[in-house]
N, C-alpha and C positions, 0 to 999 in steps of 0.2 A: 506344550507338554511333551516335548520330544527328547529331553535329556534323559539318557540311560547310562547308569554307571555299572561297574563290575558287580557290586553287591546286589543291585536290582536283578541283574542277569542270573546270578547264583541262586537267588530265591525264585526263579521261574518267570520273571517278567518277559513278555507280556501275558503269557497264558495263565499265570497265577494271580493276575491283577483283579482285585475285587472293586476298588474305587481309585480314581485318579484325581489329583489336585494339581495346581500349578507347580508347587514345589515338593510335594510328597506323593508317594504312591502306597496304597494299602494292598498287601499281598497275602494270600493264604499261605501260612507257614507249611512247608513240605512235611514236617513232622508235627502232627497235630497233638500237642501235649494234652490239651483239652479241646473240645469242639469249639471252633472259632479262633484258634490260635493264629495270630497274624504276624507279619513283619511290616512295620511302618518305616519305609525307606525314604530318605531325603534324596531328591534328584541331583543335588549339588555333588560335584565330584571332589569331595573333601573327606578327610579322615579324622577330623577333630570337631567336636560339637561346637566349639567356639568359632569355628571357621565357616559355619553355614551362613548363607546370605541373609541379609536383613529381611528379605521377602519370605524366606523359609521360616525364620523366627516368628515373623508376624502372622503367618498362616497356621503355625503349629497349634495354637489354641483351638481354632475352629476345626482343624482336622481331628484333634483328640476328642472334641465334642461329638463329631460325626461318628468316630469309631465307637465311643462309649454308648451313645444312643442306639446305634445299630446292634452292637453286641448284646446290650441289655434286652432289646426286643427279640433278637434272633436266638440267643443262647440262654438268656435269663441268668447271667452270672451274679454272684454275690460280692465278689471282689475282683479287681483287675490288677495285674502286675505288668509293669513296663520294665524291661531289662535292656540296658544299653551295654552290650558286651564288647563288640568290635575287636575280638581277639583274632578271629580267623577271617572274617569278612570285613574289609577295611573301611568302607564308606559309612557315613553316619546312618544308623538305623536302630530301631527298637524292636525287640521281640515283645509282642503283646499277648499275654496269656490270661484269658478269662478264667476265673476261679470259682468253684462251686463245691459244696458238699455233695457227695454222691456221684451221679453219672448223668450224662446226656447221651442220646442216641440219634443217629441219622442213617437212614437206609440200612437198618439192621446191624449197624456197628455201634458198639458201646464205647463211650469216651469218658472213663472214670477219671476224676481228679485224685489220683492215688497219693498225692503228698499233702492234700488238704488237712489241716489249715496251715501247714508249714510252707517254706519256700518251694517253688515249683521244681520238679525234677525233670530236666530237659531230656533225659534219656527215656522217659515213659511215653505212653500213648500207643494206640494201635498201629500196627504195620499196615499201611495203606498201599494198595496197588496203584499204579498210575491212573487207572480208571476210577478208583476209590477217591483219590485226591482230586481228580477232575470233578467228581460229583460234589465234593465239599466246596470247591471253588464255585461251581455253578449254583449251588444252594446259597452261598453267601452273596454272590453277585446278584442273583435274582431277587433276594430279599432285601438287599441294601437300598437305603433311601438317603439321598443327599438332603441335608438340613438346609 
């Protein structure tokens, strides 16, 4: 599990890592659109989804199962959105946005889903200090269970 690419670094690897798999890493998204917003980054140094390794494709289903089970338990989402944008950050990754009507809170900060039930607005979410983001990472990492 040593491969690290540019996109993983951009999203704060290793300090933002919540869970690590052989071919994928789960990172807390620096901008928490909703509580539990993640980046699911492939470790392969490729820029096209079709170019990820056979091992990464094979592992993806289990990793998604791990992500969904944990976010369901930790955040109690109603829907989940996976966005593969790769416009600015080149390596294969998904933005994972748990969706819910209303709001969730953590350590006195509210995380409303302001665009529910429509598409997520990536510009929303509370402005977290570095310590605030570290608290979210710690919360997710501590509560995370490998299936």
